[in-house]
Every structure is written in structure tokens, then in C-alpha cells.
C-alpha positions, 0 to 999 in steps of 0.5 A: 481477536482484534482486527487490523487493516493495513493500508499501503500502495507498496506490496513490500511494506504490506508484507513487512508490516504483516510479518511484524504483526503476524503471530501477535494474536491479530486478524490482519487484512490489507488494502492497496489504496485509500479508496479501497480501504474506504470501500471495504471499511464497513465489510472489514470493521477493523479495530485499528487502521495502519495507514500509509501517509503518501499514496497515489490518488488519496493520501493517508491524511485525506482518508483519515479526515473522511473516516473521522467525519463518519459517526461510526468511525470517529473513534477508530484507532488510526496509526499513520505511517510516514516516510520521514516524520517531518514536522509538517507531516506530523501536523497534517497527521494530527490535524487529520485526526490520527491517534499516533504515527510511526516512521519508515523504516518501521521498527518492529518493537515500536510498531508492536508497542504502538499497536498494543497501546492503541488497542488498549492492551498496555496497562502500565507506563513504560517510561520513567516519570517524575513530578515536574512542574513547568509552564506549558502552552497548548494549541488546540486548533486555532486556540491557545491555552495556558497549562502547567505540568504535574508529572512528565516522562518521554512518552507523555505528560500530566497537565493542569489546564486552564480549560477542560479538554475532551478525550482524543483532542490533538494538541501542539505542546510547548514546554518551558524547560528549565534549561535551553529552548522551549520543547515543541511536541505533538500529543493527544489527550488520553485522559480528559479533564472534566473541569478547569484546574483538573489534570489531564493525561497526554501521550506524545506522538512519536517525539524525536530522539533529541526530545526524548533525551532532553526529557529523560535528562530532566527526569533524572536530574529531578530524581537526583534533586529529590534524593538530595532533599531527602538527605541521601548520601551525596556519593550514593546520589551521584552513583545513582545518577551515573547508573540512571544515565548509563541505563538511559544510554543502554536504552538508546543503544537498544533502540538504535539496535532495534532500528537497525534490525528493522532496516535489515529485516526490510532489506532482507524482505526487499531482497527476497521480493527481488528473488521472487520477481526474478523467479516470476520473470524466469517462469514467464520467459520459459512459458513465453518461449514454449508459447511462441514455439507452439504459435510458430509451429504451423502455417495453418490459420485455423490451427494458429487460432486454436493455438492462440486460444490454448496459449491464452488459457494455459499461459495467461490464465484467462477464463474468458477472452476473445480474438478480434480480426480487423476488416479493412472493408468494413473498418471494424473489428470482427469476433473470430474466436474466444472462450468463456462466452455463453452460446446465446451470447453475441459479440457485436462488430466494433467500429474502429475508434469507438469504445474501449476496444475500438479506441485501443485498436486505433491507438495501437496501445495496450489497454489495462483496466485501472481498478480491481480485477477480482470480479472480471467483466461480463460486458463484451465491450468492456474488457480488463485487458486489450492488446492490439495485434500489430505486425510491421506497424499495421494493426491486424486484430485485437486480443481482449481478456475479460476474466482470469482464473487466478483472482488478482486485485491488480496487474503487475509490471510483469503481467504487462510485459507478458501480455505485450510479448504474447501480442507480438507473437500472436500477431506474427503467427496470424500474419504468417498463417494468413499470408501462407493461406493466400499464397497457397490459394494462389498456388492452387489457382495457378496449378489448376490453370496450368493443368487446364493448359496441359490437357 
């Protein structure tokens, strides 16, 4: 079973690509960044890489270049996904060493066909060819080569070259059409030529619709001319040409319909994703309402701390966490309570402004680890999430989370909102219980003093 690694920083597109290829007999694996793909490449060992062109951090062409430098991956099939398919993007894709590219919104049929071809599953030509001999100019890197076509179709060309060219060589091709301006295309050698004068097979990298129509028109006219030379009846020849043009029109209509279907599928997936997000927001709001009700149900400080632990475990899903309280006397964060620590594990006091925890508390801004969260952290000084507990612009403590029960690769925006709102409620509950505790102690002191006076 062929293994395909899908790489895109947008979860929506990963789901869309997965849905298009699901059920086609492939093992599908995903990565959300170029850096993650490079790290996991050796473990996954894919047969094909479906790589997004524009990504935060490292673009797809940079990832492609790094892969091509590695001896083991220099022949890995790479299909680049671009937003617009502009000439400069295509050139960057070709120069980086990708085998083909496809534009967003991704067409389901086109994606499946390209994947099949790159995996060697296509055994026959899908487009009509004609024996056409026209001059061609090839650019291989910084070198120019003269060539001529042997046969031509909208998907590829057989070329006689002045120099031998190696398999997988990327080319910029300029065809001198009998009518109109020269046609500029990008291609890659599929079947190499061993010596000068020998033909090589080249497939085109995603030619635009206008280029396809120009080539198809030339192929039809060539077939018509060949029938005339063979002595075919002129009326028959004209009918055949009309039928071929009608078939070409129907193919274009089908391609347009497939493109529109792809757009509709993407819109449906976006809508479904929005529904899921709304449902997640509703669930989180419900959980937060329950959590806040519990937090504000008591003014006993110890009970408040226990409720905070209960909320963090059950509503946040934290397996290991700590609550620190700020001491003005020592200007430090002191461990108050937590979960998931070993009995022998000690949590040091944190000077304000030092390390992740101290700097987070001093800045009064939430901290979220920028990386994969799946393994969590066992270092008390290096949490994956740190939320300052702030009331009336005063920092009174900090909630640090080190590991989650549910293994997540990354936090989402909805998680940030939940943590922030939880921090606000926890801070209010702690402040209220602490203030009540102080007032209660003062009341008891005054009551004792009054009792002494009345005796």
C-alpha cells in the first residue's frame, strides 16, 4: 500500500485532501508544517509527498530543496499545492525539484489522476496525441537547447534534443506553434534520451486551460490534415473535425464541472468545520459556566484551591499542572498546589522576571509553548501553558500546565480563549476567598477583644 504524506498548515485543507484520497487504497499521514514533515520523513518513509507551497516558517519550495539534497529522498515523488499557479510560483516549484503541482481549490479528479501518475499507477496516455514536428527551445537551468517535437498532446510531448537529457530533469519549454505566439510551458522528463538525436518523453506541469486548448486545436487540425492526405471524403473529414471539436468542448465542460464540484465540496467542508467550531465553542462556554459556578460557590480558600484543581483536571483536561501564588515579601512565585507530580519531586520558588514562569508572571501575558504538545513537559520550570492570575490589574499567582490527557499536536484558538477565561475566574475566586479569610480573621480577633471587654 502506497503511503502519502499530506503537508499543510491549514487543517481544513488537510481534511479536504484526505477526503479526496480516502478509499483509494493509500495510507494517508499528515503534517502541519514543513519543519514537522522534515522531522517525520524518516519515520513515515512515504512514497509521495503532497506539499503546500505557502506555509508559515518554511515554504514548500524550501522543504523540497532540502529533501532533494538528501540521497535517500532525491527521487521521492513530490506534488506541490499552490494557491494560484502563477508563472513565478511554477518556476520556483520546478527549480526546487517538485515532480508536479496542483492549484487550490484542489479538484478531486485532477488530484487523484496526478497521484496515480506519480505513483506509477497510470499505464496509458489519457490525452489524444498527434505526430507533429515543430521547433522547440528548452531551458535546463541556465542552459538552452534546441529541439523539435515528434508527437504532441495537451499532457506531454516527445522531443528530439540536441543533447542527451537525464530523467526527472525540469525544463522550461517554448514551442513554436504554426499559428500565433510561441507557447511557453513547464515540464519534466519522464523518459530520458540516451544520446543526441534520440527522443525523450516530457510531461507538462499543469498547463493552463488556454495552453491546453491551443494544443488540442493543433492536434485536431493535424488529424484532419492527415485524413485529407489519406483521401478521406471531405464531408466525412469535416464531420469528424466537428465531432472532435464537440468532444473537446464537452471535455472542457466536464473539467469546469469537476472544478466547480471541487469548490462546492470545499465550501461544504468549510461549513462543516464552522459547525464543529461553533459546537466546540458552545461546549466550552457550557463547561466554563459550570466551572465558574463551582469556583464562586465558596469563600473558603482551601476549598477554592481544590475546586481549581477539579476544574483544571476535568474541564481543561490537564494531567500535570501547578498553581503558584505570588509572595510580595519575597517577590517570588511559590508552589501552592497541583497534580501529577511525584512525591519526591520538588517545585522551586520562582523569582519574578526569571525563566518562563517568572517572565510570564511579570509580563501578565499568557504563555503558550510554540511547538508540538504531544509529549508534554516534565520540567517544572518549562510548562506548555502558563496563565497569570490577575485581578484588578494585580498579579496574584499563576497557573502552569505541563501535560494534557488528550494528546494534541498544537493548541487552537478556542483553547487560548478557554485558558484565558479560566484564569480570570480562578483569579477572582482566589482573591475573594483570600479577602474573606482575612476579614474573617479580623472579625474573630475583634470578637475576641470584645468578649474580653465584656467579661
